[in-house]
C-alpha positions in Angstrom: -23.6 -32.9 -26.5 -22.7 -30.2 -23.8 -22.7 -31.0 -20.2 -25.4 -29.1 -18.8 -26.8 -29.5 -15.1 -30.6 -30.1 -14.9 -30.7 -27.0 -12.5 -28.0 -24.4 -13.2 -25.8 -24.3 -10.2 -25.8 -20.9 -8.2 -28.0 -19.3 -10.6 -29.2 -16.8 -8.0 -25.6 -16.6 -6.4 -23.3 -15.8 -8.9 -22.5 -12.9 -11.3 -20.5 -13.1 -14.7 -18.2 -10.1 -15.0 -17.0 -9.1 -18.6 -14.7 -6.2 -19.5 -15.0 -5.2 -23.1 -14.6 -2.6 -25.6 -16.7 -4.2 -28.4 -20.1 -5.7 -29.1 -20.6 -9.0 -27.3 -21.4 -11.2 -30.1 -19.3 -14.0 -28.4 -22.1 -14.3 -25.9 -24.1 -16.3 -28.6 -21.6 -19.2 -28.2 -22.0 -19.2 -24.4 -25.9 -18.7 -24.4 -26.8 -22.2 -23.2 -24.4 -21.8 -20.2 -24.5 -18.1 -19.4 -28.3 -17.3 -19.9 -29.4 -18.4 -16.5 -27.1 -15.9 -14.8 -26.9 -12.1 -14.3 -24.0 -10.5 -16.4 -22.1 -7.4 -15.2 -20.6 -5.7 -18.4 -17.8 -3.2 -17.7 -17.2 -0.9 -20.9 -13.9 0.2 -21.2 -12.9 3.1 -23.2 -15.2 5.7 -24.7 -18.3 6.0 -22.7 -20.3 7.4 -25.5 -19.9 4.3 -27.7 -22.8 2.0 -27.9 -22.0 -1.7 -27.0 -24.4 -4.4 -28.5 -25.5 -7.2 -26.2 -27.3 -10.0 -27.7 -30.9 -10.2 -26.7 -32.1 -12.7 -23.9 -29.4 -12.1 -21.4 -29.9 -10.6 -17.9 -27.3 -7.8 -17.8 -26.1 -4.5 -16.5 -23.7 -2.3 -18.4 -21.4 0.0 -16.7 -19.1 2.7 -18.4 -16.5 5.2 -17.2 -19.5 7.7 -16.5 -21.0 5.3 -14.0 -17.7 4.4 -12.4 -17.1 8.3 -11.8 -20.7 8.8 -10.6 -20.6 6.0 -8.2 -17.2 6.2 -6.8 -16.4 10.1 -7.2 -12.8 10.8 -6.3 -12.2 7.1 -5.5 -12.8 6.4 -9.0 -9.2 6.9 -9.7 -8.4 3.4 -8.3 -10.2 1.8 -11.3 -8.0 1.4 -14.2 -9.0 3.0 -17.7 -8.3 1.6 -21.1 -7.2 -1.7 -19.6 -9.0 -5.1 -18.6 -8.1 -4.4 -15.1 -11.5 -2.2 -15.1 -13.3 -5.6 -14.5 -12.7 -5.2 -10.8 -15.3 -2.4 -10.8 -17.9 -5.3 -11.7 -16.5 -7.1 -8.6 -17.3 -4.2 -6.4 -20.8 -3.5 -7.6 -21.9 -7.2 -7.5 -24.0 -8.3 -4.6 -23.6 -12.0 -5.3 -21.4 -14.6 -3.4 -19.6 -15.8 -6.3 -17.9 -14.1 -9.4 -17.0 -15.7 -12.8 -14.9 -13.2 -15.1 -14.2 -13.9 -18.7 -12.8 -12.2 -21.6 -14.7 -11.4 -24.7 -12.2 -13.4 -26.9 -12.8 -16.6 -25.1 -14.9 -19.3 -26.6 -16.5 -22.6 -25.5 -13.8 -25.2 -25.8 -14.1 -28.8 -26.5 -13.0 -31.7 -24.5 -11.0 -34.7 -26.0 -14.3 -36.6 -26.8 -15.6 -33.5 -28.6 -18.0 -32.3 -26.0 -18.7 -28.5 -25.3 -17.0 -27.8 -22.1 -19.2 -25.9 -19.4 -16.6 -23.9 -17.9 -18.8 -22.4 -15.4 -20.1 -25.5 -14.1 -16.6 -26.8 -13.4 -15.6 -23.5 -11.7 -18.6 -23.8 -9.5 -17.8 -27.5 -8.5 -14.1 -26.1 -7.8 -15.3 -23.5 -5.2 -17.8 -25.7 -3.7 -15.1 -28.4 -2.7 -12.3 -27.8 -0.2 -8.8 -27.1 -1.1 -5.8 -29.0 0.3 -2.9 -26.3 0.5 -1.2 -27.9 3.5 -0.3 -31.4 1.9 0.0 -32.3 -1.6 -2.3 -35.2 -3.1 -0.7 -37.1 -5.9 -4.1 -37.7 -7.3 -4.5 -33.9 -7.4 -7.9 -32.9 -6.3 -9.2 -35.7 -4.1 -12.7 -34.3 -4.0 -13.3 -35.0 -7.8 -15.2 -38.2 -8.9 -13.1 -41.1 -9.1 -10.2 -39.6 -6.9 -9.5 -39.7 -3.2 -6.9 -39.1 -0.6 -3.9 -41.4 -1.4 -2.0 -43.6 1.1 0.1 -41.7 3.6 -2.2 -38.5 3.6 -2.8 -37.3 7.2 -6.3 -37.8 8.2 -5.9 -34.6 10.2 -5.8 -32.5 6.9 -8.5 -34.4 4.9 -11.3 -31.9 5.8 -9.3 -29.3 3.8 -10.0 -25.6 3.8 -12.6 -23.5 1.9 -11.7 -22.7 -1.6 -11.5 -19.0 -2.5 -10.3 -19.0 -6.1 -10.7 -21.2 -9.2 -8.2 -20.6 -11.9 -9.1 -22.0 -15.3 -6.8 -22.7 -18.3 -7.0 -22.1 -22.1 -6.7 -24.2 -25.3 -5.2 -22.6 -28.6 -3.6 -19.2 -27.7 -1.5 -19.6 -24.6 -1.1 -16.9 -22.0 2.3 -15.9 -22.9 4.3 -12.6 -22.3 5.4 -10.4 -25.2 8.9 -12.0 -25.4 7.7 -15.5 -25.6 5.1 -14.5 -28.1 7.9 -13.0 -30.2 10.0 -16.2 -30.3 7.0 -18.6 -30.5 4.7 -16.7 -32.7 2.9 -20.0 -33.9 2.7 -21.8 -30.7 -0.7 -23.3 -29.8 -1.7 -25.1 -26.6 -3.4 -28.4 -27.7 -2.8 -30.2 -24.4 -5.9 -30.9 -22.5 -5.1 -32.2 -19.0 -7.9 -33.5 -17.1 -6.7 -32.3 -13.6 -7.6 -29.7 -10.8 -4.9 -29.3 -8.2 -4.6 -27.0 -5.2 -1.8 -24.5 -5.2 0.4 -25.4 -2.1 0.8 -22.9 0.9 3.7 -20.5 0.1 3.6 -21.1 -3.5 2.7 -18.1 -5.9 1.4 -18.3 -9.2 0.7 -16.2 -12.5 -3.0 -15.6 -12.3 -4.7 -15.1 -15.6 -8.1 -13.2 -15.5 -9.6 -14.4 -18.6 -11.2 -17.6 -17.1 -11.3 -17.0 -13.3 -13.9 -17.6 -10.6 -13.9 -16.7 -7.1 -16.0 -16.6 -3.9 -16.5 -13.1 -3.4 -17.4 -13.2 0.4 -14.1 -15.1 1.1 -11.5 -13.0 -0.9 -13.4 -10.2 -2.9 -11.8 -7.3 -1.4 -8.4 -8.6 -2.5 -9.3 -9.1 -6.2 -8.1 -5.6 -7.2 -6.3 -5.5 -10.5 -4.3 -2.6 -9.7 -3.6 0.6 -11.6 -2.8 -0.4 -15.4 -3.2 0.9 -18.6 -4.0 4.7 -19.5 -1.7 7.0 -17.5 0.0 4.3 -16.2 3.7 2.9 -16.8 2.5 -0.6 -17.0 0.0 -2.9 -18.3 -0.9 -6.7 -18.7 0.2 -7.2 -15.0 -3.4 -6.5 -13.6 -4.3 -10.0 -13.0 -1.0 -11.1 -12.0 -0.8 -8.4 -9.4 -4.2 -9.5 -8.0 -3.1 -13.1 -8.0 0.0 -12.5 -5.9 -2.0 -10.5 -3.3 -4.5 -12.9 -3.3 -2.3 -15.8 -2.8 -0.5 -14.3 0.2 -3.9 -13.4 1.8 -5.3 -17.0 1.1 -2.2 -18.5 2.8 -2.6 -16.1 5.8 -6.4 -16.6 6.2 -6.1 -20.3 5.6 -8.0 -20.4 2.2 -7.4 -22.5 -0.9 -6.6 -21.6 -4.5 -7.3 -24.3 -7.1 -6.0 -24.5 -10.8 -6.5 -26.5 -13.7 -10.1 -27.3 -15.3 -11.9 -25.8 -16.7 -10.5 -25.0 -20.0 -11.8 -22.1 -22.5 -11.0 -21.6 -26.2 -8.7 -18.4 -26.3 -9.5 -17.3 -29.9 -6.9 -14.7 -30.6 -3.3 -13.4 -29.7 -2.8 -9.8 -28.9 -0.1 -7.9 -30.9 3.2 -8.9 -29.2 4.9 -5.5 -29.9 2.1 -3.7 -28.3 2.2 -6.1 -25.3 6.0 -5.5 -25.1 5.5 -1.7 -24.7 3.0 -2.5 -22.1 5.0 -5.1 -20.2 8.5 -3.6 -20.6 8.9 -2.2 -17.2 7.1 -5.2 -15.6 9.5 -7.6 -17.0 12.2 -5.9 -14.9 10.1 -5.0 -12.0 8.8 -8.6 -11.3 12.3 -9.6 -10.4 11.9 -7.4 -7.4 8.1 -7.9 -6.9 8.1 -11.7 -6.6 10.8 -11.9 -4.0 8.7 -9.5 -2.1 5.7 -11.4 -2.1 7.6 -14.5 -1.5 9.0 -13.2 1.7 6.1 -10.8 3.0 4.5 -11.8 6.5 1.1 -10.4 7.4 0.6 -9.5 11.2 -1.4 -12.0 13.1 -4.0 -9.4 14.0 -5.0 -9.3 10.3 -8.2 -11.6 10.4 -10.1 -10.1 7.7 -9.2 -9.7 3.8 -9.5 -5.8 4.2 -7.2 -5.8 7.1 -4.9 -8.2 5.3 -5.1 -5.9 2.1 -4.3 -2.6 4.0 -1.3 -4.1 5.7 0.0 -5.4 2.2 -0.6 -2.0 0.8 1.6 -0.5 3.5 4.3 -3.0 2.8 4.2 -2.5 -0.9 4.8 1.3 -0.2 7.6 0.7 2.2 9.4 -2.2 0.4 8.7 -1.5 -3.3 8.3 2.3 -3.3 12.1 2.5 -3.7 12.0 0.4 -6.9 9.7 3.0 -8.7 7.4 5.7 -7.5 4.6 3.8 -9.3 4.4 1.5 -6.4 3.7 4.1 -3.9 1.1 5.4 -6.3 -0.2 1.7 -6.6 -0.3 1.3 -2.7 -2.3 4.4 -2.4 -4.8 2.9 -5.1 -5.0 -0.3 -3.0 -6.0 1.8 0.1 -8.4 3.7 -2.0 -10.0 0.4 -3.4 -10.5 -1.0 0.1 -12.4 2.3 1.0 -14.5 2.1 -2.0 -15.3 -1.6 -1.4 -16.4 -0.9 2.2 -18.4 2.0 1.2 -20.4 -0.1 -1.1 -20.3 -3.4 0.5 -20.9 -2.2 4.2 -22.0 -5.8 5.2 -18.7 -7.1 4.3 -16.6 -5.7 6.9 -15.7 -9.0 8.3 -15.2 -10.5 4.8 -12.3 -13.1 4.8 -12.4 -13.7 8.7 -10.8 -17.3 9.6 -13.4 -19.7 8.4 -15.7 -21.0 11.2 -16.5 -24.3 9.2 -16.2 -25.7 5.9 -19.7 -25.7 4.1 -20.6 -29.2 3.0 -22.2 -29.1 -0.5 -23.5 -32.4 -2.5 -22.2 -32.4 -5.7 -22.8 -36.1 -6.2 -19.9 -37.5 -4.6 
């Protein structure tokens, strides 16, 4: 029996963003969980192709023609023929929260055989605080059956607002191409019943296939870069966003959680195609990661937009010498913020330091 709240949580405050190039038959499996919510579908590739969406869903469908019509010259910042196009859905949403999922991700089952309501778990993650400044050995102290352990400072138990909830996957792991090639039959069968806050100063490889975030807190930083068609790299879109997001969350005293919920990742992409997309990134990441580990944002950066523009300048300054692509990427980051502010004028103060932690009763 699936875990379904009697009243769907945040039904009027959350959009589900799905990038796709195919008919969305996979939604039938998610109908019970997704039908109360609004879907934003971003169609990649040929805009003349008709994408079929099962009946009964509340959705809007955007293709490349819509992107170019709305953004004009700024449309260049939205990747083409890459799942990074999903960030266009983040930009046009008017809701407080976003959940984004890939179209090859199905409903997973927990160890007792129950369907996992991934969306409900993400929402619970986002509506409870994070603890990036001191690690709790029982992981998330705000979950039922957990609390702060002995020795945890009382002054830090209020936590900080959670900006990102990063979910995981059963079946096909999120591997890079070299690992795919040496472990072609590897499957993730481990269900770990845990949610934890990533410590301040720690980066992580963010995967966009099962991800939720507070759009008002961190939305302008959820830019998946310039990837795919016409670019020298692919499959680093979500990771780039994750590195940027984590640096900004650390600076603005926001939290990132990872762990539950799981989805079922149904199929592995071609490792040889992936290797071609990732090839340069495999080398570049040895320069990129130390950059993000050492970058410091100015104190006057008190909003996500200010942080992101400062980060773009540092990308251009520090990574431009690695390859001209990073200068182009930095320009894309700046254009993205221009587009965000143009279509979200009320969010100019997005990401300012928290004025207080919202208390939400989730039955604790």
